[in-house]
N, C-alpha and C positions, 0 to 999 in steps of 0.2 A: 404683310401687305402682297398682293398678287403684282406681278410686272412680265410683261411679255418676254419670250424667251431670249430675242437680243438685249434685255434689257436685266435679265434676271439675275445676272452674276452681281450680288449687291457688294461684293469688293471693286468690282470695276466701276459699276454705276450708282452715282449718288444724287438722289432726286429733290429736289426744294418745291414747295409749291407757295406762292407769294399771292398776297391779297392785298391791293392798294385800298385802303379805307377810308371816307370822309363822311363823318356824322352818321354811322352805319348801327347804332345802339341797338335798332330796332332787329337788325339779322345777324349781328358779329356773331354772337355765342351759340346760334344754333349751327351758323356757317362753319365755324371752326370746330364745332363736335363732329357734323359729318365729314369735312376735310380729313381728320385724324385718321377715320376709317381706309385712307386711302393713299397718304402720304406721311411719313414718319418725319418729317422736317418741315416746318410752315414759317413763313416770315409773314408779317403785316406791316404794309407801310403806313402810318397814320399820319395823313398828309393835312396836318394841320386841323383837327377835328375838334369842336367846340363843344359839342354835346358830351356825354359820359361815356365814349370811346377809350379814352385814356385810362379812366378809372375800369372798365370791365378787362382793358388788357393787362392792367396790372395784377389782374385776379388769375389770370391763366400762367399754366406753366409747361415749359419744355415749348417754348415760342420764341422767335426770333421777333424780334420789333425795332424798326427804324420809323423815326419821329422826325417830321417837317413841323418845325414851330408853327408856321403859318401855312397856309394852302398855297401850295405851289401848282398844281394841278396834275391831271392824270398821267399825261407822259413824263412828267417830273417823277412822280411814284413808282412808274415802270424802269424809269432811267435808274433809280435807287435800289429796286430789285434786280436789274442785271448786274448793277456793280456788285452787288451783296453776292450774287452766285458767283461770279469771277472770284472776288476775295477770298471765298470759304471753299472754293475747288468743288462746287455740286459740278456734276455731269449734264444733267437734267434739269430743265426748268419749267414747271407749268404756272401759267398766271390764270387768273378768274377773279369776277365780281364779287361784291360781298353782299349784294341787294337782292339775293334771290333769285335772279336770272339763270344762274348758272347750275347746273347739276353736279356735287362733285361725285357723284358715281359713275360720272361718263370722264372721270381722269385717267380711269385704265383704256380708254376707247382712245383718247389720245396717245397714251404711250404705247400702245400698239400700233397705231400710225404709224409712231415714231422711227420703226424699224427701219425703214427706209426714205426717211426724210430727214430734213434739216430742220423744217419749222412745220407744227402741224396746227392749223386753225380752224374752230369750231367754226360751222357756218350754220344759220338759222333758216337759210333758204333751201338747202341743199335738199329736203325732201321733207314733208310734213309729217308732224306727230299727234298723237290724241290729246295730248296736253297743250298744245299752241295755243297762244292767245293773239289777238290780231295787232298789229304793230302800228303806232301811230301813223297817220296818211304822211307827213311831212318827212320823219324819219325813213320810211320805206321808200317814199321817190327819191331821196335824197342819197340812200346807201343804193338804190338802182344804177343812178345816173354815175355817182363816184367810184362803183365798183367798173361799171362799164368803161369809164375812164383809163382806169388804172390798167382793164385788159388790153383796151385798145392800143394805149401808148406804149406799155411795155410787155407786151406779148403774156399774161398774166391769165389765168383762166379761175377767176373768182369767182364766188357767188355771194360774198358777205365781205365786204371790207372793213366792217368795223366790229367785228365782234372779239370780244377782249380774251375770251377761253382759248388758251393756246398751249403749246408746249413748245420748248427749244432745246435743241442740242447747243451744248456749251460752244460747240467749233464755229457756230452760227452767232453768238453772241460776240465772242471773240472778235468776229468781222465786222460787226455791225457798230455804226457810229451815230446812237442817235440824241437829236438835241430838242426835238420838238416837246416842249412840256404842257401843251394843252391837248385837248381831244383829239387833234389831228396827228397826232402820234402816230397812229397806225399805218396812215399814208405814206410817212417817211420811210417808216420801215417797210414797206411795200416795195417802194421804188427802190431801195437800197438790196434788198431782197432780189429784184430782179438784176440789178447792176451787176451783183455778185453770183448772178446764178445758182442760189441756193435752191435746193429741192424743196418744194412747196406743196402739202396736201392739204385737204379739207375733209373734216369729218362731219357728219350731220348731228346738230343739238337741238334739243326743244327750241321753239321761239316764246319767250316768257316775260312779258312786260306785267311786272306786279302794279308799278306803280307808272298809266302812259302820262301821267301829265309832269312828271319829274322834269325840272328844268337843267338845262344847261349853264345859266347865268348870263350874264352881262348882253352883249350883243349875238350871242351865238343863240338866242332866245329867238331870234328873227331867223324864218328857215332862208331867207335870200342870203342875209349875209355869213349863214353859219356855210352855206354852197359855196358863197365867193372865199370864204377861209380857209376851207378844205381845198379847194383848186388850189388856192396861193400854196397850201404846203405841197401839193404834189410837183407844182412847177418849181420851186425851190429847191425842193429834193432832186430833183431831175438835172437842173442847172448844177449843183452839189459833186452831182454822181458823173456827170459829163455825159449823160442820156438827151438825145432828141427832144427839144421841147414844144414840137410843133402843134396845135390845137387839136382836140381829138378830131375836130371835123376835117382834117386835113388829112391823117393818119386814116381814117375808117370813117366813112359817113355814119351819121346815127341812124339811117333808114334801115340799113342792113346790119347794125352791129347790136349784139346782144352780149350781156354780161357772160352767157355759158360758152359763146363759141366764138370769141371774137380774139385772135392772135395777130 
């Protein structure tokens, strides 16, 4: 397995790839097959799947599995991944989705960028790729608004607040205190990272929406309620971190603020 120079000493660096899964029987086997080409240690968090996911996982070898008996949410799955990483002495954690959006071949790109960063996050909007698909309008709009708010309020320079394709150094995971169990977990992560002054980098990854009609579930299927929930996660995380919680318009007028250059 290839590792960048700063991570290539396997005696010192131990890397895990964690994949949250909820009813992904369609993609699971192919994704695991591809990920094994780039990561010797795999963890699947089966977050209460009701399809054949558990059966398919039972047929796999050399695979760690954490099972949530009931669906607890995307954030809860990643909280379990963080805890597993720390409990089993891994030095680097890569997280990715199991729905075909993330290409395992990009794992080395994340690891290379981790040479001088604490958290590396994929961005679907940093540049265009030939294989890009069109993002659903409401998801693109909300992503842009939330990313801009994070940048304005906390001095970040993100272009994609929600991409789940990330790499973390152990030292970063040890300092994070993630409690958000639902889809807003990445926003709590970014606020804490800003408060802790962690080194953050983004790398470009393709924008692949294989199922643009996929639902969030419950009230979050309504775009306005989803945005209100995301903003509440940001404000609560800022309060918990002791950061200023003024509104974005007070800190940075929307008319001059962009996700790429506001600080």
